[in-house]
N, C-alpha and C positions, 0 to 999 in steps of 0.2 A: 355543496362545497366540502372539500375534505378538511378534516381538522388539522390545524397547524401544530406540529410537534417540534419542540426545540431540538436542534441537532447538537449532539454531544460527541466528543472524541472518545468516549468510553467504549471499550470493546477491543477485540483482538486485532492484530495486524492480519490483513486478509490478502491472499494472492489467488486470483482466478484466471483461468485461461479463457480468453475471449477472442475468437477468430484465430489469427496467426500469432497474436501477442499475448503477453501476460499483463494483467492489471493488478497493481499493488495499491492497497488502501492502508495508509498509516494514520492512526489516531494522533491528533495534536493536542497539546496542552491548551486549555482555554476553549476547547470545543472544535468541532469540524474534523475533516480528514484531508490528508494530502493524497491525491490520486496520481499515480505515475504509471504510464504504459511503457512496457519494455519488450524488446524482442529477446530471443533466446541468447544471443551473443551478449547483450547488455546485462541480462540476468546473471550469466556466468561471470562477467567482469565484476558485478556487484558482490556476488558470493565470494570471489577471491579477495576483494578489498575488505569485506567485513570479516572474513576468517583471519586476516592478518591483524586486525584490531582486537578481536575477542580472544585470541590465543595467548 
C-alpha cells in the first residue's frame, strides 16, 4: 500500500499541454489545487482578461 501524503496547495501554478488541450493547475489556500482544462481559444480569452486586470 502506498504511503498517504497530505495534499497541499503549495507550489507554482502549472500549465501543461495534454492532448489537444491545456491543463492548468492552480494552488488554493488551505490546500489542494483547482484543475481547469482549456482549449487554445479559451486560453487566449483568459490571457486577454487577465492582462486587463494586471496592467
